[in-house]
C-alpha positions in Angstrom: -78.8 238.8 -100.5 -79.8 236.0 -98.2 -82.9 235.6 -96.0 -81.0 232.9 -93.6 -81.9 235.7 -90.2 -84.4 236.0 -91.6 -85.8 232.5 -92.3 -84.6 232.4 -88.6 -86.7 234.7 -87.2 -90.0 233.4 -88.5 -89.3 230.2 -87.9 -88.4 231.4 -83.8 -91.6 233.6 -83.9 -93.8 230.3 -85.3 -92.8 228.5 -82.6 -92.7 230.4 -79.7 -97.0 231.6 -80.9 -97.4 228.0 -80.7 -96.2 227.5 -77.3 -98.0 230.2 -75.5 -101.4 230.1 -77.5 -100.7 225.7 -76.3 -98.8 225.9 -72.8 -99.0 229.7 -71.4 -103.0 230.6 -72.6 -105.1 227.2 -71.3 -102.9 227.7 -67.9 -104.0 231.4 -67.5 -107.7 230.7 -68.3 -107.4 228.4 -65.4 -106.0 230.4 -62.8 -109.2 233.5 -64.2 -111.6 230.6 -63.7 -110.5 229.1 -60.6 -110.6 233.0 -59.4 -113.5 233.7 -60.7 -114.9 230.6 -58.7 -114.2 232.1 -55.4 -115.8 235.3 -56.1 -119.5 234.7 -55.3 -121.7 236.9 -57.1 
């Protein structure tokens, strides 16, 4: 039994989660911060 496909899925998941953490989360945080800044508390 070969673990080739499993290794591909694991590496792909690591790359995807890293990109999500480094790119998507900061942009979403900035978007929410700018939205909250417009609302006067």
